[in-house]
C-alpha positions in Angstrom: 0.3 0.1 0.0 1.5 3.4 -1.0 1.7 6.1 1.6 -0.5 9.2 1.9 0.9 11.7 -0.2 2.2 15.0 1.7 -0.3 17.9 0.9 -0.2 21.5 1.1 -3.0 21.6 3.8 -3.3 18.9 6.7 -6.9 18.5 7.8 -7.1 18.6 11.7 -10.4 18.5 13.6 -11.4 21.6 15.1 -12.1 21.3 18.7 -14.0 24.5 20.2 -12.2 26.3 23.0 -13.5 28.6 25.5 -10.7 30.6 26.9 -11.1 30.9 30.7 -12.1 35.0 31.1 -10.9 34.7 34.6 -7.5 35.0 33.3 -7.7 38.6 32.7 -7.6 40.8 35.8 -10.7 42.6 35.3 -12.9 39.5 34.9 -11.1 37.3 37.9 -14.4 37.4 39.8 -16.9 36.9 36.8 -19.2 33.6 37.3 -20.3 31.4 34.7 -23.7 32.8 35.1 -22.7 36.1 34.6 -20.6 35.1 31.5 -23.6 33.3 29.9 -25.8 36.5 30.3 -26.3 38.4 27.2 -27.3 41.5 29.8 -23.9 41.2 31.7 -22.0 41.0 28.1 -23.6 44.2 27.0 -23.1 46.1 30.5 -19.4 45.2 30.3 -18.3 46.0 26.6 -15.2 47.9 26.2 -15.5 51.4 24.7 -12.4 52.8 25.2 -8.4 52.3 25.9 -9.2 53.3 29.7 -11.9 50.3 29.8 -9.5 47.8 28.0 -6.7 48.6 30.5 -9.0 48.0 33.4 -9.5 44.3 31.7 -6.1 43.5 31.1 -4.6 45.1 33.9 -0.8 45.6 33.3 -1.0 42.6 30.8 -0.5 44.9 27.8 2.3 47.7 27.8 1.6 51.6 27.7 3.1 51.7 24.3 0.2 49.4 23.1 -2.5 51.7 24.5 -0.6 54.6 23.1 -0.7 52.8 19.8 -4.5 52.5 20.2 -5.3 55.7 21.1 -3.5 57.3 18.2 -5.7 55.1 15.8 -8.6 56.5 17.4 -7.8 60.1 17.0 -6.4 59.9 13.6 -7.6 56.9 11.7 -10.4 54.9 13.2 -13.7 54.9 11.0 -15.5 52.9 14.0 -15.7 53.6 17.3 -14.2 51.1 19.8 -17.1 48.6 21.2 -16.1 45.1 22.0 -18.2 42.4 24.2 -16.6 40.4 26.8 -16.7 37.4 24.2 -14.7 39.2 21.8 -11.8 40.4 24.0 -11.8 36.9 25.5 -10.9 35.3 21.9 -8.0 37.7 21.4 -4.6 35.8 22.2 -6.5 32.8 23.7 -3.4 31.0 24.3 -2.1 33.4 26.5 -3.0 32.6 30.5 0.4 33.9 32.6 0.0 36.8 34.7 3.2 38.7 34.2 3.6 42.4 33.3 3.4 43.2 29.2 2.8 39.4 29.0 -0.1 39.9 26.6 1.6 42.6 24.2 3.2 40.5 21.5 0.5 38.0 21.3 -2.2 41.1 21.0 -0.2 42.5 18.1 0.0 39.4 16.3 -3.6 38.2 17.0 -5.8 37.9 13.9 -8.8 39.0 15.8 -7.3 42.2 17.6 -6.1 43.0 13.9 -9.7 43.4 12.8 -11.5 44.2 15.6 -9.3 46.3 17.4 -6.9 48.1 14.8 -4.0 50.4 16.1 -2.2 53.1 14.3 0.7 51.1 13.6 -1.3 48.4 11.5 -2.2 51.2 8.9 -0.2 51.7 5.8 1.9 54.6 6.1 2.1 55.5 2.6 -1.6 54.7 1.4 -3.7 54.7 4.4 -6.8 54.7 2.0 -7.0 54.1 -1.9 -7.7 57.2 -3.8 -10.7 55.7 -5.2 -11.9 54.8 -1.4 -15.5 56.1 -0.5 -17.3 56.0 2.8 -20.4 53.9 0.9 -18.1 52.2 -1.0 -20.8 49.8 -2.6 -23.3 53.0 -3.1 -25.8 51.0 -1.2 -27.4 54.5 -0.3 -27.8 55.7 -3.8 -29.7 52.4 -4.5 -32.1 53.0 -1.5 -35.8 52.1 -2.8 -37.1 53.3 0.7 -34.7 54.6 3.5 -33.0 51.6 4.5 -34.0 49.4 1.6 -31.4 48.6 -0.7 -32.7 46.9 -3.8 -29.5 46.3 -6.0 -30.4 43.0 -7.4 -33.4 41.9 -9.7 -34.8 39.3 -7.1 -33.2 40.1 -3.6 -33.4 43.2 -1.5 -31.1 44.3 1.6 -32.9 45.8 4.7 -31.0 48.0 7.1 -33.4 48.0 10.2 -30.9 49.2 12.6 -27.8 51.4 12.5 -25.8 49.9 15.5 -24.3 46.6 16.7 -23.3 45.1 19.9 -19.6 45.1 18.7 -18.1 47.3 16.0 -15.6 45.7 13.4 -12.6 47.8 12.2 -13.3 47.1 8.6 -17.1 47.8 8.5 -18.3 48.2 4.9 -21.1 50.1 6.2 -18.9 52.6 8.3 -20.7 55.8 6.9 -24.0 54.9 8.7 -23.0 52.1 11.3 -22.2 53.2 14.9 -21.0 56.1 16.7 -19.2 59.0 14.9 -15.5 59.0 15.2 -12.9 61.9 14.9 -12.6 60.9 11.3 -16.1 60.2 10.3 -19.6 61.9 11.2 -22.0 59.1 10.6 -24.8 59.5 8.4 -28.2 59.0 10.2 -31.6 57.7 9.3 -33.9 60.8 8.9 -37.0 59.2 9.5 -38.5 57.3 12.7 -38.0 53.4 12.8 -41.8 53.0 12.6 -42.3 55.2 9.4 -39.1 53.2 7.9 -40.4 49.9 8.6 -43.9 50.8 7.1 -42.1 52.2 3.9 -40.0 49.2 3.2 -43.1 46.9 3.6 -45.2 48.8 1.0 -42.3 48.9 -1.3 -41.8 45.0 -1.0 -45.7 44.7 -1.5 -45.7 46.8 -4.5 -42.6 45.0 -6.0 -43.3 41.3 -6.8 -40.4 40.3 -8.5 -38.8 40.6 -5.1 -38.6 37.1 -3.4 -35.1 37.4 -1.0 -34.8 39.4 1.6 -32.0 40.0 3.9 -32.7 41.8 7.3 -29.6 43.1 8.5 -28.3 46.7 9.6 -26.1 47.0 11.8 -27.0 44.0 13.5 -30.4 42.8 14.3 -29.6 41.7 17.7 -29.6 45.3 18.5 -33.5 45.4 18.0 -35.8 44.4 20.7 -37.0 41.0 19.8 -40.7 41.7 19.7 -39.9 44.5 16.8 -37.7 42.2 15.0 -40.5 39.6 15.0 -43.1 41.7 14.2 -41.1 42.9 10.9 -40.6 39.0 9.7 -44.0 38.1 10.5 -45.2 41.1 8.1 -42.6 39.7 5.5 -44.0 36.5 5.7 -47.3 38.0 4.8 -46.0 39.2 1.5 -46.8 36.1 -1.3 -43.8 37.2 -3.6 -41.1 36.5 -0.5 -39.8 33.3 -0.5 -36.2 33.4 1.0 -35.9 35.7 4.3 -32.0 36.0 5.7 -31.4 37.2 9.2 -28.0 38.7 9.4 -26.4 38.9 12.8 -22.4 39.1 13.6 -23.7 38.6 17.2 -23.9 34.9 16.9 -19.9 35.1 16.8 -19.5 38.3 19.3 -22.7 37.9 21.6 -23.7 34.1 21.2 -25.5 34.6 24.6 -27.9 37.0 22.9 -29.0 33.8 20.4 -29.3 31.6 23.1 -32.2 33.5 25.1 -35.3 31.6 25.7 -37.4 34.5 24.4 -35.2 34.8 21.2 -35.3 30.9 20.6 -39.1 30.9 21.3 -39.8 33.8 18.7 -37.8 32.1 16.0 -39.6 28.6 16.3 -43.0 30.8 15.8 -41.7 32.5 12.8 -40.2 29.0 11.4 -43.7 27.6 12.0 -45.3 30.4 10.2 -42.8 30.1 7.5 -42.8 26.2 6.8 -46.5 25.7 5.5 -46.0 28.8 3.6 -43.0 27.5 1.8 -40.4 30.3 3.1 -37.1 29.6 3.7 -35.6 31.3 6.7 -31.8 31.3 7.0 -29.2 32.9 9.6 -26.0 34.6 8.2 -23.3 35.4 10.5 -19.6 36.8 10.4 -16.5 35.1 11.8 -13.1 35.7 10.1 -10.6 33.4 12.4 -11.2 29.6 13.6 -10.5 30.9 17.2 -13.8 32.7 17.3 -15.7 29.3 17.1 -15.9 28.8 20.7 -18.2 26.2 22.6 -20.6 29.1 23.1 -21.1 29.8 19.6 -21.3 26.5 18.5 -24.2 25.8 21.2 -25.7 29.0 20.1 -25.6 27.8 16.5 -27.1 24.6 17.4 -29.9 25.9 19.2 -30.8 28.3 16.2 -30.6 25.2 13.8 -33.5 23.5 16.5 -35.7 26.4 15.9 -36.2 25.2 12.1 -34.0 27.7 10.5 -33.0 26.5 7.0 -29.3 27.2 7.9 -26.7 29.0 9.6 -24.1 30.4 7.1 -21.0 32.2 7.4 -19.9 35.3 5.5 -16.1 35.9 6.2 -14.1 39.0 4.7 -10.5 38.6 3.2 -8.5 40.6 5.3 -4.5 40.9 5.1 -2.7 39.5 8.4 -6.1 38.2 9.4 -7.1 35.1 7.3 -5.3 35.8 3.9 -3.7 32.3 3.7 -4.9 29.0 2.6 -4.2 27.6 6.1 -6.5 30.6 7.9 -9.3 29.9 5.2 -9.5 26.2 5.7 -8.9 26.3 9.6 -12.0 28.6 9.6 -14.0 26.7 7.4 -13.3 23.4 9.4 -14.0 25.2 12.7 -17.2 26.2 11.3 -18.6 22.8 9.9 -16.7 20.7 12.6 -17.6 22.6 16.2 -20.7 24.8 15.1 -22.8 23.4 12.1 -22.1 26.7 10.1 -21.8 26.6 6.5 -19.0 28.4 5.3 -20.7 30.7 2.3 -19.0 33.7 1.2 -15.5 35.3 1.6 -15.8 38.9 0.7 -12.8 41.2 -0.5 -12.5 43.8 1.9 -14.3 46.9 0.5 -12.7 50.2 -0.7 -13.5 52.3 2.5 -11.3 54.8 3.9 -8.4 53.4 6.1 -8.5 50.0 4.8 -5.3 49.5 2.6 -3.7 47.5 5.3 -6.5 45.0 5.7 -7.4 44.8 1.6 -5.5 42.4 -0.9 -5.3 42.3 -4.5 -7.8 40.3 -6.8 -4.6 38.3 -7.8 -4.5 37.1 -4.1 -8.2 36.5 -4.1 -8.0 34.4 -7.0 -4.9 32.2 -5.6 -6.6 31.7 -2.4 -10.0 30.4 -4.1 -7.8 28.0 -6.0 -5.8 26.8 -3.0 -8.7 26.0 -0.8 -10.6 23.9 -3.6 -10.9 20.2 -2.8 -10.3 19.8 0.7 -13.9 20.8 1.6 -17.3 19.5 0.6 -18.5 21.1 -2.5 -21.7 22.4 -1.0 -19.4 24.0 2.3 -16.5 25.1 -0.1 -17.0 29.4 0.3 -17.0 31.4 -2.7 -14.4 34.2 -2.5 -16.1 37.3 -4.2 -15.5 40.8 -5.1 -18.4 43.3 -4.4 -18.0 45.8 -7.3 -19.1 49.2 -6.9 -22.3 49.6 -8.7 -22.4 46.0 -9.6 -22.4 43.6 -6.9 -20.9 40.5 -5.9 -18.7 38.9 -8.5 -16.9 35.5 -8.2 -13.3 36.7 -8.3 -12.2 34.5 -11.5 -15.3 36.4 -13.3 -12.8 39.3 -13.9 -13.5 40.7 -17.4 -10.1 42.0 -17.9 -7.2 43.2 -15.3 -4.3 45.2 -15.6 -2.2 43.6 -12.9 0.6 46.7 -13.1 -1.7 49.3 -12.3 -4.1 47.4 -10.3 -7.5 47.9 -11.9 -9.7 45.1 -12.7 -12.8 45.4 -15.1 -16.2 44.1 -14.3 -19.3 43.4 -16.1 -23.0 43.0 -14.5 -25.7 40.8 -16.2 -29.0 43.0 -15.0 -29.8 46.8 -14.3 -30.0 48.2 -10.9 -32.4 50.9 -10.3 -29.8 53.5 -10.9 -29.5 52.5 -14.8 -33.1 50.8 -15.6 -33.0 52.9 -18.9 -29.4 52.8 -20.0 -29.6 50.6 -23.0 -25.5 50.1 -22.9 -25.6 49.2 -19.0 -24.9 45.6 -19.7 -21.8 46.3 -21.7 -20.0 49.0 -19.5 -17.1 48.3 -17.7 -16.6 48.8 -13.9 -13.3 49.1 -12.1 -12.3 47.7 -8.8 -8.9 48.8 -7.5 -6.0 46.7 -5.7 -4.2 48.4 -3.2 -1.3 50.0 -4.3 1.2 48.9 -2.2 0.7 45.4 -3.7 1.4 46.5 -7.2 4.9 46.2 -8.9 7.1 49.4 -8.7 6.1 50.5 -12.3 2.5 50.6 -10.9 3.4 52.3 -7.8 5.0 55.0 -9.8 2.3 55.4 -12.1 -0.4 56.2 -9.2 2.4 58.2 -7.4 3.0 60.3 -10.4 -1.1 61.2 -10.6 -1.2 61.9 -6.9 1.6 64.1 -5.9 -0.7 67.2 -5.4 -2.1 64.9 -2.4 1.3 63.6 -0.8 2.1 65.4 2.4 5.8 66.2 3.7 6.1 62.6 5.2 5.2 60.7 2.0 1.7 60.2 3.1 -1.2 60.4 0.5 -4.2 62.3 2.1 -7.7 60.7 1.4 
């Protein structure tokens, strides 16, 4: 019998682990009952460097906090808000209690890198791409009612709320979601929630071509359950709606919310209504690193599935230094499947928002990663790496129509019209651009961009946004 050949990736069954929160000085007296309480988690969120220092004591050095505070002043597009659950998955292997013990592990940790960015993470030359925009996908331009993006012919996205239990540094809706920062004055909904919901439902009732509705935000975990259940119940009354997707990163960052008996009972009522009507309700979440799949997350996912949901699916974001390797993406995918029965679904390229150049990858890198993860996972559980192209929408990274790798400009087409171009006869032949990070380009390409941006380069060689 021949031996099994060496493979580029070696599968290891993932065993979910929950680090002991009591290893951190600020939580040494927390009880198991408190830790598993969504109310306790929300009440003990970390909102600034001072509160993080209270949790970590002397385990992080002063230089780290200076780095963090500078980022909040000069770069951050999202305010700090981390649940204890999120913080507990950062540097989970460090258990010793010596001064500065956590610092190196914090700097290197993938969860920290996207949930708690520091100034030294950011690009100094190109912190933002010249084509970066706050609403990079132009979702607000495609609102058919306030908070209702109708971009695809048969699908619509509802933003019911503009807050989350925790804020990700790379948030694609950084223009709308969360509190204003020193860099970004956030856009606000202009109408009251009840009026917005009524307008959304009126549009969906009047538009029978929409069969698939994503209910998102922000994060629906921040809506009082009766309001969310009431909205989904109304959706179920619309005959043309056949698929409903509930989107919440809180399954990863606040799983305690999704194991609340009141919430689970409400989900069972919704799936019981949906089933005889032939409507599928699924749940979408967002984990980017295998270490985030803890026993608490796994228990919450199983509890959700037991309510009768069609699936629990994960939509990751491809981020440099977080998960931009074959091993990281496959480890994440197997952790989702093995530990939590969560289906790997999409891996989105990071959008062209301000301050994101240190996270973004090139289309070429995304194509390479899509190729490298094929064949290891079941076909139905192999995530599709996609580029969300401005004014176009999701495209598999190998669907690019043309690609100038020197200048980092990829060109894409679409096969449907949005509400912005419904009367444009040439729309389906038009090429739309997506731009690679400039620092990933060959020297010739970097020089080309710099020559066109000299009027925006300051005395330190940084290109101003």
